[in-house]
CHARMM internal coordinates of N, CA and C (Angstrom, degrees):
IC EDIT
DIST 1 N 1 CA 1.5410
DIST 1 CA 1 C 1.5534
ANGL 1 N 1 CA 1 C 109.77
DIST 1 C 2 N 1.2452
ANGL 1 CA 1 C 2 N 119.13
DIHE 1 N 1 CA 1 C 2 N -9.54
DIST 2 N 2 CA 1.4096
ANGL 1 C 2 N 2 CA 118.44
DIHE 1 CA 1 C 2 N 2 CA -177.38
DIST 2 CA 2 C 1.5921
ANGL 2 N 2 CA 2 C 112.13
DIHE 1 C 2 N 2 CA 2 C 113.42
DIST 2 C 3 N 1.2749
ANGL 2 CA 2 C 3 N 114.91
DIHE 2 N 2 CA 2 C 3 N -177.41
DIST 3 N 3 CA 1.4690
ANGL 2 C 3 N 3 CA 121.72
DIHE 2 CA 2 C 3 N 3 CA 173.69
DIST 3 CA 3 C 1.4993
ANGL 3 N 3 CA 3 C 113.64
DIHE 2 C 3 N 3 CA 3 C -79.89
DIST 3 C 4 N 1.3462
ANGL 3 CA 3 C 4 N 117.51
DIHE 3 N 3 CA 3 C 4 N 140.96
DIST 4 N 4 CA 1.4127
ANGL 3 C 4 N 4 CA 119.14
DIHE 3 CA 3 C 4 N 4 CA 178.62
DIST 4 CA 4 C 1.5515
ANGL 4 N 4 CA 4 C 101.78
DIHE 3 C 4 N 4 CA 4 C -72.42
DIST 4 C 5 N 1.5209
ANGL 4 CA 4 C 5 N 106.64
DIHE 4 N 4 CA 4 C 5 N 136.19
DIST 5 N 5 CA 1.4905
ANGL 4 C 5 N 5 CA 113.98
DIHE 4 CA 4 C 5 N 5 CA -176.69
DIST 5 CA 5 C 1.4855
ANGL 5 N 5 CA 5 C 113.61
DIHE 4 C 5 N 5 CA 5 C -120.56
DIST 5 C 6 N 1.1968
ANGL 5 CA 5 C 6 N 113.50
DIHE 5 N 5 CA 5 C 6 N -22.27
DIST 6 N 6 CA 1.6074
ANGL 5 C 6 N 6 CA 118.05
DIHE 5 CA 5 C 6 N 6 CA 178.38
DIST 6 CA 6 C 1.4929
ANGL 6 N 6 CA 6 C 115.43
DIHE 5 C 6 N 6 CA 6 C -158.55
DIST 6 C 7 N 1.3284
ANGL 6 CA 6 C 7 N 111.97
DIHE 6 N 6 CA 6 C 7 N 150.05
DIST 7 N 7 CA 1.3660
ANGL 6 C 7 N 7 CA 121.90
DIHE 6 CA 6 C 7 N 7 CA 177.56
DIST 7 CA 7 C 1.4351
ANGL 7 N 7 CA 7 C 110.86
DIHE 6 C 7 N 7 CA 7 C -134.44
DIST 7 C 8 N 1.4219
ANGL 7 CA 7 C 8 N 115.93
DIHE 7 N 7 CA 7 C 8 N 141.50
DIST 8 N 8 CA 1.5773
ANGL 7 C 8 N 8 CA 117.16
DIHE 7 CA 7 C 8 N 8 CA -179.22
DIST 8 CA 8 C 1.4432
ANGL 8 N 8 CA 8 C 107.54
DIHE 7 C 8 N 8 CA 8 C -144.54
DIST 8 C 9 N 1.2547
ANGL 8 CA 8 C 9 N 113.28
DIHE 8 N 8 CA 8 C 9 N 139.90
DIST 9 N 9 CA 1.5569
ANGL 8 C 9 N 9 CA 117.43
DIHE 8 CA 8 C 9 N 9 CA -178.28
DIST 9 CA 9 C 1.4236
ANGL 9 N 9 CA 9 C 112.15
DIHE 8 C 9 N 9 CA 9 C -103.26
DIST 9 C 10 N 1.3151
ANGL 9 CA 9 C 10 N 126.50
DIHE 9 N 9 CA 9 C 10 N 117.11
DIST 10 N 10 CA 1.4692
ANGL 9 C 10 N 10 CA 133.05
DIHE 9 CA 9 C 10 N 10 CA 175.70
DIST 10 CA 10 C 1.5048
ANGL 10 N 10 CA 10 C 107.06
DIHE 9 C 10 N 10 CA 10 C -79.77
DIST 10 C 11 N 1.3522
ANGL 10 CA 10 C 11 N 118.24
DIHE 10 N 10 CA 10 C 11 N 105.65
DIST 11 N 11 CA 1.4373
ANGL 10 C 11 N 11 CA 117.32
DIHE 10 CA 10 C 11 N 11 CA -173.00
DIST 11 CA 11 C 1.5677
ANGL 11 N 11 CA 11 C 113.26
DIHE 10 C 11 N 11 CA 11 C -70.69
DIST 11 C 12 N 1.3127
ANGL 11 CA 11 C 12 N 110.79
DIHE 11 N 11 CA 11 C 12 N -33.43
DIST 12 N 12 CA 1.5193
ANGL 11 C 12 N 12 CA 117.40
DIHE 11 CA 11 C 12 N 12 CA -170.44
DIST 12 CA 12 C 1.6564
ANGL 12 N 12 CA 12 C 106.93
DIHE 11 C 12 N 12 CA 12 C -74.44
DIST 12 C 13 N 1.3555
ANGL 12 CA 12 C 13 N 115.24
DIHE 12 N 12 CA 12 C 13 N -32.44
DIST 13 N 13 CA 1.4040
ANGL 12 C 13 N 13 CA 119.16
DIHE 12 CA 12 C 13 N 13 CA 177.15
DIST 13 CA 13 C 1.6887
ANGL 13 N 13 CA 13 C 112.22
DIHE 12 C 13 N 13 CA 13 C -94.41
DIST 13 C 14 N 1.1772
ANGL 13 CA 13 C 14 N 115.27
DIHE 13 N 13 CA 13 C 14 N -15.60
DIST 14 N 14 CA 1.4990
ANGL 13 C 14 N 14 CA 119.49
DIHE 13 CA 13 C 14 N 14 CA -176.73
DIST 14 CA 14 C 1.5741
ANGL 14 N 14 CA 14 C 105.82
DIHE 13 C 14 N 14 CA 14 C 62.41
DIST 14 C 15 N 1.3251
ANGL 14 CA 14 C 15 N 115.53
DIHE 14 N 14 CA 14 C 15 N 49.42
DIST 15 N 15 CA 1.4399
ANGL 14 C 15 N 15 CA 115.75
DIHE 14 CA 14 C 15 N 15 CA -173.90
DIST 15 CA 15 C 1.5735
ANGL 15 N 15 CA 15 C 103.31
DIHE 14 C 15 N 15 CA 15 C -135.89
DIST 15 C 16 N 1.4114
ANGL 15 CA 15 C 16 N 120.61
DIHE 15 N 15 CA 15 C 16 N 147.21
DIST 16 N 16 CA 1.3447
ANGL 15 C 16 N 16 CA 123.10
DIHE 15 CA 15 C 16 N 16 CA 176.75
DIST 16 CA 16 C 1.5996
ANGL 16 N 16 CA 16 C 107.07
DIHE 15 C 16 N 16 CA 16 C -109.86
DIST 16 C 17 N 1.4369
ANGL 16 CA 16 C 17 N 107.93
DIHE 16 N 16 CA 16 C 17 N 131.29
DIST 17 N 17 CA 1.4685
ANGL 16 C 17 N 17 CA 112.11
DIHE 16 CA 16 C 17 N 17 CA 175.82
DIST 17 CA 17 C 1.4240
ANGL 17 N 17 CA 17 C 107.92
DIHE 16 C 17 N 17 CA 17 C -108.41
DIST 17 C 18 N 1.3646
ANGL 17 CA 17 C 18 N 117.20
DIHE 17 N 17 CA 17 C 18 N 140.75
DIST 18 N 18 CA 1.3775
ANGL 17 C 18 N 18 CA 122.38
DIHE 17 CA 17 C 18 N 18 CA -172.88
DIST 18 CA 18 C 1.5762
ANGL 18 N 18 CA 18 C 111.77
DIHE 17 C 18 N 18 CA 18 C -131.55
DIST 18 C 19 N 1.3496
ANGL 18 CA 18 C 19 N 124.44
DIHE 18 N 18 CA 18 C 19 N 153.79
DIST 19 N 19 CA 1.3129
ANGL 18 C 19 N 19 CA 127.54
DIHE 18 CA 18 C 19 N 19 CA -177.65
DIST 19 CA 19 C 1.4886
ANGL 19 N 19 CA 19 C 110.22
DIHE 18 C 19 N 19 CA 19 C -134.74
DIST 19 C 20 N 1.3272
ANGL 19 CA 19 C 20 N 115.81
DIHE 19 N 19 CA 19 C 20 N 133.98
DIST 20 N 20 CA 1.4929
ANGL 19 C 20 N 20 CA 124.05
DIHE 19 CA 19 C 20 N 20 CA 164.85
DIST 20 CA 20 C 1.6011
ANGL 20 N 20 CA 20 C 106.18
DIHE 19 C 20 N 20 CA 20 C -99.22
DIST 20 C 21 N 1.1469
ANGL 20 CA 20 C 21 N 114.30
DIHE 20 N 20 CA 20 C 21 N -174.53
DIST 21 N 21 CA 1.5501
ANGL 20 C 21 N 21 CA 121.13
DIHE 20 CA 20 C 21 N 21 CA -179.60
DIST 21 CA 21 C 1.6116
ANGL 21 N 21 CA 21 C 110.82
DIHE 20 C 21 N 21 CA 21 C -68.29
DIST 21 C 22 N 1.3869
ANGL 21 CA 21 C 22 N 115.85
DIHE 21 N 21 CA 21 C 22 N -16.54
DIST 22 N 22 CA 1.3473
ANGL 21 C 22 N 22 CA 119.36
DIHE 21 CA 21 C 22 N 22 CA -177.89
DIST 22 CA 22 C 1.4886
ANGL 22 N 22 CA 22 C 116.81
DIHE 21 C 22 N 22 CA 22 C -140.70
DIST 22 C 23 N 1.3169
ANGL 22 CA 22 C 23 N 119.06
DIHE 22 N 22 CA 22 C 23 N -1.99
DIST 23 N 23 CA 1.4878
ANGL 22 C 23 N 23 CA 123.63
DIHE 22 CA 22 C 23 N 23 CA -173.40
DIST 23 CA 23 C 1.4607
ANGL 23 N 23 CA 23 C 109.36
DIHE 22 C 23 N 23 CA 23 C -138.86
DIST 23 C 24 N 1.3824
ANGL 23 CA 23 C 24 N 116.04
DIHE 23 N 23 CA 23 C 24 N 152.20
DIST 24 N 24 CA 1.4051
ANGL 23 C 24 N 24 CA 127.48
DIHE 23 CA 23 C 24 N 24 CA 173.76
DIST 24 CA 24 C 1.5794
ANGL 24 N 24 CA 24 C 112.82
DIHE 23 C 24 N 24 CA 24 C -114.39
DIST 24 C 25 N 1.2760
ANGL 24 CA 24 C 25 N 113.99
DIHE 24 N 24 CA 24 C 25 N 137.76
DIST 25 N 25 CA 1.5166
ANGL 24 C 25 N 25 CA 116.67
DIHE 24 CA 24 C 25 N 25 CA -172.91
DIST 25 CA 25 C 1.5639
ANGL 25 N 25 CA 25 C 103.49
DIHE 24 C 25 N 25 CA 25 C -129.80
DIST 25 C 26 N 1.4464
ANGL 25 CA 25 C 26 N 110.56
DIHE 25 N 25 CA 25 C 26 N 151.50
DIST 26 N 26 CA 1.3511
ANGL 25 C 26 N 26 CA 125.11
DIHE 25 CA 25 C 26 N 26 CA 165.66
DIST 26 CA 26 C 1.5554
ANGL 26 N 26 CA 26 C 112.96
DIHE 25 C 26 N 26 CA 26 C -114.04
DIST 26 C 27 N 1.2159
ANGL 26 CA 26 C 27 N 119.10
DIHE 26 N 26 CA 26 C 27 N 126.51
DIST 27 N 27 CA 1.4828
ANGL 26 C 27 N 27 CA 127.48
DIHE 26 CA 26 C 27 N 27 CA -175.76
DIST 27 CA 27 C 1.4946
ANGL 27 N 27 CA 27 C 104.67
DIHE 26 C 27 N 27 CA 27 C -111.36
DIST 27 C 28 N 1.2897
ANGL 27 CA 27 C 28 N 120.23
DIHE 27 N 27 CA 27 C 28 N 117.59
DIST 28 N 28 CA 1.4976
ANGL 27 C 28 N 28 CA 120.98
DIHE 27 CA 27 C 28 N 28 CA 175.55
DIST 28 CA 28 C 1.4555
ANGL 28 N 28 CA 28 C 109.84
DIHE 27 C 28 N 28 CA 28 C -147.56
DIST 28 C 29 N 1.3230
ANGL 28 CA 28 C 29 N 124.18
DIHE 28 N 28 CA 28 C 29 N 131.46
DIST 29 N 29 CA 1.4072
ANGL 28 C 29 N 29 CA 124.91
DIHE 28 CA 28 C 29 N 29 CA 179.94
DIST 29 CA 29 C 1.5658
ANGL 29 N 29 CA 29 C 117.01
DIHE 28 C 29 N 29 CA 29 C 54.55
DIST 29 C 30 N 1.3003
ANGL 29 CA 29 C 30 N 109.88
DIHE 29 N 29 CA 29 C 30 N 34.88
DIST 30 N 30 CA 1.4481
ANGL 29 C 30 N 30 CA 114.46
DIHE 29 CA 29 C 30 N 30 CA -178.13
DIST 30 CA 30 C 1.4507
ANGL 30 N 30 CA 30 C 116.72
DIHE 29 C 30 N 30 CA 30 C 81.27
DIST 30 C 31 N 1.3582
ANGL 30 CA 30 C 31 N 120.90
DIHE 30 N 30 CA 30 C 31 N -6.97
DIST 31 N 31 CA 1.4897
ANGL 30 C 31 N 31 CA 121.79
DIHE 30 CA 30 C 31 N 31 CA -179.80
DIST 31 CA 31 C 1.5845
ANGL 31 N 31 CA 31 C 107.93
DIHE 30 C 31 N 31 CA 31 C -100.24
DIST 31 C 32 N 1.3427
ANGL 31 CA 31 C 32 N 105.65
DIHE 31 N 31 CA 31 C 32 N 150.33
DIST 32 N 32 CA 1.5319
ANGL 31 C 32 N 32 CA 112.48
DIHE 31 CA 31 C 32 N 32 CA 176.83
DIST 32 CA 32 C 1.3815
ANGL 32 N 32 CA 32 C 110.11
DIHE 31 C 32 N 32 CA 32 C -118.81
DIST 32 C 33 N 1.4387
ANGL 32 CA 32 C 33 N 113.51
DIHE 32 N 32 CA 32 C 33 N 128.04
DIST 33 N 33 CA 1.4718
ANGL 32 C 33 N 33 CA 120.07
DIHE 32 CA 32 C 33 N 33 CA -177.10
DIST 33 CA 33 C 1.4709
ANGL 33 N 33 CA 33 C 110.00
DIHE 32 C 33 N 33 CA 33 C -123.39
DIST 33 C 34 N 1.2828
ANGL 33 CA 33 C 34 N 121.10
DIHE 33 N 33 CA 33 C 34 N 131.34
DIST 34 N 34 CA 1.4717
ANGL 33 C 34 N 34 CA 121.17
DIHE 33 CA 33 C 34 N 34 CA -179.04
DIST 34 CA 34 C 1.5003
ANGL 34 N 34 CA 34 C 108.83
DIHE 33 C 34 N 34 CA 34 C -86.32
DIST 34 C 35 N 1.3142
ANGL 34 CA 34 C 35 N 121.55
DIHE 34 N 34 CA 34 C 35 N 124.40
DIST 35 N 35 CA 1.3773
ANGL 34 C 35 N 35 CA 128.23
DIHE 34 CA 34 C 35 N 35 CA 178.45
DIST 35 CA 35 C 1.4889
ANGL 35 N 35 CA 35 C 113.51
DIHE 34 C 35 N 35 CA 35 C -68.82
DIST 35 C 36 N 1.3140
ANGL 35 CA 35 C 36 N 117.36
DIHE 35 N 35 CA 35 C 36 N 132.85
DIST 36 N 36 CA 1.4079
ANGL 35 C 36 N 36 CA 117.59
DIHE 35 CA 35 C 36 N 36 CA 178.24
DIST 36 CA 36 C 1.5661
ANGL 36 N 36 CA 36 C 112.89
DIHE 35 C 36 N 36 CA 36 C -88.89
DIST 36 C 37 N 1.2805
ANGL 36 CA 36 C 37 N 113.36
DIHE 36 N 36 CA 36 C 37 N 68.03
DIST 37 N 37 CA 1.5332
ANGL 36 C 37 N 37 CA 121.89
DIHE 36 CA 36 C 37 N 37 CA -168.27
DIST 37 CA 37 C 1.5277
ANGL 37 N 37 CA 37 C 111.01
DIHE 36 C 37 N 37 CA 37 C -95.19
DIST 37 C 38 N 1.3370
ANGL 37 CA 37 C 38 N 115.87
DIHE 37 N 37 CA 37 C 38 N -11.83
DIST 38 N 38 CA 1.5186
ANGL 37 C 38 N 38 CA 116.29
DIHE 37 CA 37 C 38 N 38 CA -171.66
DIST 38 CA 38 C 1.3985
ANGL 38 N 38 CA 38 C 115.18
DIHE 37 C 38 N 38 CA 38 C -45.71
DIST 38 C 39 N 1.2919
ANGL 38 CA 38 C 39 N 124.25
DIHE 38 N 38 CA 38 C 39 N -53.46
DIST 39 N 39 CA 1.5469
ANGL 38 C 39 N 39 CA 125.64
DIHE 38 CA 38 C 39 N 39 CA -177.59
DIST 39 CA 39 C 1.4947
ANGL 39 N 39 CA 39 C 109.54
DIHE 38 C 39 N 39 CA 39 C -60.41
DIST 39 C 40 N 1.2913
ANGL 39 CA 39 C 40 N 124.52
DIHE 39 N 39 CA 39 C 40 N -20.22
DIST 40 N 40 CA 1.3959
ANGL 39 C 40 N 40 CA 122.01
DIHE 39 CA 39 C 40 N 40 CA -173.01
DIST 40 CA 40 C 1.5459
ANGL 40 N 40 CA 40 C 114.65
DIHE 39 C 40 N 40 CA 40 C -107.27
DIST 40 C 41 N 1.2834
ANGL 40 CA 40 C 41 N 112.52
DIHE 40 N 40 CA 40 C 41 N 10.51
DIST 41 N 41 CA 1.5579
ANGL 40 C 41 N 41 CA 121.90
DIHE 40 CA 40 C 41 N 41 CA -175.75
DIST 41 CA 41 C 1.6198
ANGL 41 N 41 CA 41 C 100.67
DIHE 40 C 41 N 41 CA 41 C -101.10
DIST 41 C 42 N 1.3351
ANGL 41 CA 41 C 42 N 110.80
DIHE 41 N 41 CA 41 C 42 N 143.26
DIST 42 N 42 CA 1.4171
ANGL 41 C 42 N 42 CA 120.14
DIHE 41 CA 41 C 42 N 42 CA 175.88
DIST 42 CA 42 C 1.5809
ANGL 42 N 42 CA 42 C 110.57
DIHE 41 C 42 N 42 CA 42 C -74.37
DIST 42 C 43 N 1.1953
ANGL 42 CA 42 C 43 N 116.72
DIHE 42 N 42 CA 42 C 43 N -36.06
DIST 43 N 43 CA 1.5173
ANGL 42 C 43 N 43 CA 127.34
DIHE 42 CA 42 C 43 N 43 CA 175.79
DIST 43 CA 43 C 1.4858
ANGL 43 N 43 CA 43 C 116.92
DIHE 42 C 43 N 43 CA 43 C -133.31
DIST 43 C 44 N 1.2957
ANGL 43 CA 43 C 44 N 124.70
DIHE 43 N 43 CA 43 C 44 N 146.66
DIST 44 N 44 CA 1.3624
ANGL 43 C 44 N 44 CA 120.17
DIHE 43 CA 43 C 44 N 44 CA -178.61
DIST 44 CA 44 C 1.5939
ANGL 44 N 44 CA 44 C 117.37
DIHE 43 C 44 N 44 CA 44 C -80.02
DIST 44 C 45 N 1.3526
ANGL 44 CA 44 C 45 N 111.20
DIHE 44 N 44 CA 44 C 45 N -13.47
DIST 45 N 45 CA 1.4129
ANGL 44 C 45 N 45 CA 121.53
DIHE 44 CA 44 C 45 N 45 CA 177.65
DIST 45 CA 45 C 1.5943
ANGL 45 N 45 CA 45 C 110.79
DIHE 44 C 45 N 45 CA 45 C -84.42
DIST 45 C 46 N 1.2456
ANGL 45 CA 45 C 46 N 120.36
DIHE 45 N 45 CA 45 C 46 N 123.29
DIST 46 N 46 CA 1.5029
ANGL 45 C 46 N 46 CA 125.34
DIHE 45 CA 45 C 46 N 46 CA -172.82
DIST 46 CA 46 C 1.6988
ANGL 46 N 46 CA 46 C 101.85
DIHE 45 C 46 N 46 CA 46 C -106.66
DIST 46 C 47 N 1.3740
ANGL 46 CA 46 C 47 N 115.15
DIHE 46 N 46 CA 46 C 47 N 133.78
DIST 47 N 47 CA 1.3908
ANGL 46 C 47 N 47 CA 118.36
DIHE 46 CA 46 C 47 N 47 CA 177.04
DIST 47 CA 47 C 1.5606
ANGL 47 N 47 CA 47 C 110.83
DIHE 46 C 47 N 47 CA 47 C -111.58
DIST 47 C 48 N 1.4331
ANGL 47 CA 47 C 48 N 115.59
DIHE 47 N 47 CA 47 C 48 N -33.93
DIST 48 N 48 CA 1.4491
ANGL 47 C 48 N 48 CA 120.54
DIHE 47 CA 47 C 48 N 48 CA 177.13
DIST 48 CA 48 C 1.5221
ANGL 48 N 48 CA 48 C 110.38
DIHE 47 C 48 N 48 CA 48 C -163.70
DIST 48 C 49 N 1.3317
ANGL 48 CA 48 C 49 N 117.87
DIHE 48 N 48 CA 48 C 49 N 168.36
DIST 49 N 49 CA 1.3950
ANGL 48 C 49 N 49 CA 120.93
DIHE 48 CA 48 C 49 N 49 CA 173.67
DIST 49 CA 49 C 1.5936
ANGL 49 N 49 CA 49 C 111.99
DIHE 48 C 49 N 49 CA 49 C -144.40
DIST 49 C 50 N 1.2802
ANGL 49 CA 49 C 50 N 115.89
DIHE 49 N 49 CA 49 C 50 N 148.28
DIST 50 N 50 CA 1.4929
ANGL 49 C 50 N 50 CA 125.11
DIHE 49 CA 49 C 50 N 50 CA 176.03
DIST 50 CA 50 C 1.5093
ANGL 50 N 50 CA 50 C 107.79
DIHE 49 C 50 N 50 CA 50 C -132.61
DIST 50 C 51 N 1.2566
ANGL 50 CA 50 C 51 N 112.63
DIHE 50 N 50 CA 50 C 51 N 151.31
DIST 51 N 51 CA 1.5213
ANGL 50 C 51 N 51 CA 118.49
DIHE 50 CA 50 C 51 N 51 CA 170.46
DIST 51 CA 51 C 1.4632
ANGL 51 N 51 CA 51 C 113.46
DIHE 50 C 51 N 51 CA 51 C -123.23
DIST 51 C 52 N 1.3032
ANGL 51 CA 51 C 52 N 118.05
DIHE 51 N 51 CA 51 C 52 N 137.22
DIST 52 N 52 CA 1.4690
ANGL 51 C 52 N 52 CA 119.89
DIHE 51 CA 51 C 52 N 52 CA -173.63
DIST 52 CA 52 C 1.4770
ANGL 52 N 52 CA 52 C 111.62
DIHE 51 C 52 N 52 CA 52 C -115.69
DIST 52 C 53 N 1.3506
ANGL 52 CA 52 C 53 N 114.50
DIHE 52 N 52 CA 52 C 53 N 171.00
DIST 53 N 53 CA 1.4736
ANGL 52 C 53 N 53 CA 123.53
DIHE 52 CA 52 C 53 N 53 CA -171.18
DIST 53 CA 53 C 1.5890
ANGL 53 N 53 CA 53 C 110.34
DIHE 52 C 53 N 53 CA 53 C -63.10
DIST 53 C 54 N 1.3252
ANGL 53 CA 53 C 54 N 116.22
DIHE 53 N 53 CA 53 C 54 N -17.27
DIST 54 N 54 CA 1.6110
ANGL 53 C 54 N 54 CA 118.93
DIHE 53 CA 53 C 54 N 54 CA -178.37
DIST 54 CA 54 C 1.5062
ANGL 54 N 54 CA 54 C 108.52
DIHE 53 C 54 N 54 CA 54 C -100.24
DIST 54 C 55 N 1.3146
ANGL 54 CA 54 C 55 N 118.52
DIHE 54 N 54 CA 54 C 55 N 28.76
DIST 55 N 55 CA 1.5002
ANGL 54 C 55 N 55 CA 123.38
DIHE 54 CA 54 C 55 N 55 CA 167.26
DIST 55 CA 55 C 1.6408
ANGL 55 N 55 CA 55 C 106.87
DIHE 54 C 55 N 55 CA 55 C 64.13
DIST 55 C 56 N 1.2883
ANGL 55 CA 55 C 56 N 116.50
DIHE 55 N 55 CA 55 C 56 N 44.18
DIST 56 N 56 CA 1.4409
ANGL 55 C 56 N 56 CA 118.55
DIHE 55 CA 55 C 56 N 56 CA 175.43
DIST 56 CA 56 C 1.5798
ANGL 56 N 56 CA 56 C 108.39
DIHE 55 C 56 N 56 CA 56 C -121.32
DIST 56 C 57 N 1.3413
ANGL 56 CA 56 C 57 N 115.82
DIHE 56 N 56 CA 56 C 57 N 142.71
DIST 57 N 57 CA 1.4365
ANGL 56 C 57 N 57 CA 120.97
DIHE 56 CA 56 C 57 N 57 CA 167.08
DIST 57 CA 57 C 1.4371
ANGL 57 N 57 CA 57 C 107.87
DIHE 56 C 57 N 57 CA 57 C -103.15
DIST 57 C 58 N 1.3825
ANGL 57 CA 57 C 58 N 113.09
DIHE 57 N 57 CA 57 C 58 N 126.26
DIST 58 N 58 CA 1.5705
ANGL 57 C 58 N 58 CA 117.89
DIHE 57 CA 57 C 58 N 58 CA 177.66
DIST 58 CA 58 C 1.4870
ANGL 58 N 58 CA 58 C 104.01
DIHE 57 C 58 N 58 CA 58 C -106.14
DIST 58 C 59 N 1.4269
ANGL 58 CA 58 C 59 N 108.85
DIHE 58 N 58 CA 58 C 59 N 125.11
DIST 59 N 59 CA 1.4223
ANGL 58 C 59 N 59 CA 119.33
DIHE 58 CA 58 C 59 N 59 CA -171.92
DIST 59 CA 59 C 1.4805
ANGL 59 N 59 CA 59 C 104.94
DIHE 58 C 59 N 59 CA 59 C -114.75
DIST 59 C 60 N 1.3939
ANGL 59 CA 59 C 60 N 116.93
DIHE 59 N 59 CA 59 C 60 N 119.79
DIST 60 N 60 CA 1.4428
ANGL 59 C 60 N 60 CA 120.51
DIHE 59 CA 59 C 60 N 60 CA 177.00
DIST 60 CA 60 C 1.4615
ANGL 60 N 60 CA 60 C 113.53
DIHE 59 C 60 N 60 CA 60 C -97.42
DIST 60 C 61 N 1.3118
ANGL 60 CA 60 C 61 N 113.39
DIHE 60 N 60 CA 60 C 61 N 128.40
DIST 61 N 61 CA 1.4099
ANGL 60 C 61 N 61 CA 126.07
DIHE 60 CA 60 C 61 N 61 CA -169.49
DIST 61 CA 61 C 1.6979
ANGL 61 N 61 CA 61 C 107.18
DIHE 60 C 61 N 61 CA 61 C -115.14
DIST 61 C 62 N 1.3056
ANGL 61 CA 61 C 62 N 123.66
DIHE 61 N 61 CA 61 C 62 N 159.21
DIST 62 N 62 CA 1.4120
ANGL 61 C 62 N 62 CA 120.45
DIHE 61 CA 61 C 62 N 62 CA 174.45
DIST 62 CA 62 C 1.4791
ANGL 62 N 62 CA 62 C 116.36
DIHE 61 C 62 N 62 CA 62 C -57.77
DIST 62 C 63 N 1.4467
ANGL 62 CA 62 C 63 N 112.29
DIHE 62 N 62 CA 62 C 63 N -26.11
DIST 63 N 63 CA 1.4048
ANGL 62 C 63 N 63 CA 120.60
DIHE 62 CA 62 C 63 N 63 CA -172.67
DIST 63 CA 63 C 1.5686
ANGL 63 N 63 CA 63 C 113.19
DIHE 62 C 63 N 63 CA 63 C -102.59
DIST 63 C 64 N 1.3317
ANGL 63 CA 63 C 64 N 118.07
DIHE 63 N 63 CA 63 C 64 N -12.01
DIST 64 N 64 CA 1.5153
ANGL 63 C 64 N 64 CA 123.84
DIHE 63 CA 63 C 64 N 64 CA 178.57
DIST 64 CA 64 C 1.4803
ANGL 64 N 64 CA 64 C 111.88
DIHE 63 C 64 N 64 CA 64 C 164.55
DIST 64 C 65 N 1.4017
ANGL 64 CA 64 C 65 N 112.52
DIHE 64 N 64 CA 64 C 65 N -147.22
DIST 65 N 65 CA 1.5521
ANGL 64 C 65 N 65 CA 115.05
DIHE 64 CA 64 C 65 N 65 CA -174.03
DIST 65 CA 65 C 1.4464
ANGL 65 N 65 CA 65 C 104.54
DIHE 64 C 65 N 65 CA 65 C -138.88
DIST 65 C 66 N 1.3548
ANGL 65 CA 65 C 66 N 109.61
DIHE 65 N 65 CA 65 C 66 N 138.00
DIST 66 N 66 CA 1.4949
ANGL 65 C 66 N 66 CA 123.01
DIHE 65 CA 65 C 66 N 66 CA 171.49
DIST 66 CA 66 C 1.5662
ANGL 66 N 66 CA 66 C 109.98
DIHE 65 C 66 N 66 CA 66 C -103.82
DIST 66 C 67 N 1.3745
ANGL 66 CA 66 C 67 N 115.18
DIHE 66 N 66 CA 66 C 67 N 142.87
DIST 67 N 67 CA 1.4973
ANGL 66 C 67 N 67 CA 116.38
DIHE 66 CA 66 C 67 N 67 CA 176.79
DIST 67 CA 67 C 1.4809
ANGL 67 N 67 CA 67 C 106.06
DIHE 66 C 67 N 67 CA 67 C -125.90
DIST 67 C 68 N 1.4422
ANGL 67 CA 67 C 68 N 105.94
DIHE 67 N 67 CA 67 C 68 N 120.27
DIST 68 N 68 CA 1.4291
ANGL 67 C 68 N 68 CA 110.22
DIHE 67 CA 67 C 68 N 68 CA 179.78
DIST 68 CA 68 C 1.6711
ANGL 68 N 68 CA 68 C 109.27
DIHE 67 C 68 N 68 CA 68 C -109.32
DIST 68 C 69 N 1.3830
ANGL 68 CA 68 C 69 N 114.56
DIHE 68 N 68 CA 68 C 69 N 138.10
DIST 69 N 69 CA 1.4882
ANGL 68 C 69 N 69 CA 118.32
DIHE 68 CA 68 C 69 N 69 CA -178.26
DIST 69 CA 69 C 1.5440
ANGL 69 N 69 CA 69 C 107.81
DIHE 68 C 69 N 69 CA 69 C -95.42
DIST 69 C 70 N 1.3617
ANGL 69 CA 69 C 70 N 116.18
DIHE 69 N 69 CA 69 C 70 N 129.26
DIST 70 N 70 CA 1.3977
ANGL 69 C 70 N 70 CA 121.71
DIHE 69 CA 69 C 70 N 70 CA -176.35
DIST 70 CA 70 C 1.4694
ANGL 70 N 70 CA 70 C 108.49
DIHE 69 C 70 N 70 CA 70 C -87.88
DIST 70 C 71 N 1.3636
ANGL 70 CA 70 C 71 N 118.83
DIHE 70 N 70 CA 70 C 71 N 148.55
DIST 71 N 71 CA 1.3913
ANGL 70 C 71 N 71 CA 127.89
DIHE 70 CA 70 C 71 N 71 CA 172.29
DIST 71 CA 71 C 1.4996
ANGL 71 N 71 CA 71 C 111.20
DIHE 70 C 71 N 71 CA 71 C -70.23
END
COOR INIT
IC SEED 1 N 1 CA 1 C
IC BUILD
């Protein structure tokens, strides 16, 4: 999936979100899940991620930003 480039901790959910250069992951309770975010991303290359208090993941790409809403 590429090199790990970003980790963020979502305090309200007690979950870690991670990004490689092409994949997003959710780490919870020691288990890693790949997020099926591909169809919702502006670009397949990921540069960085941030999580905000409104349960959104902001994904920075070379060409812009994708915003994913978490369940």
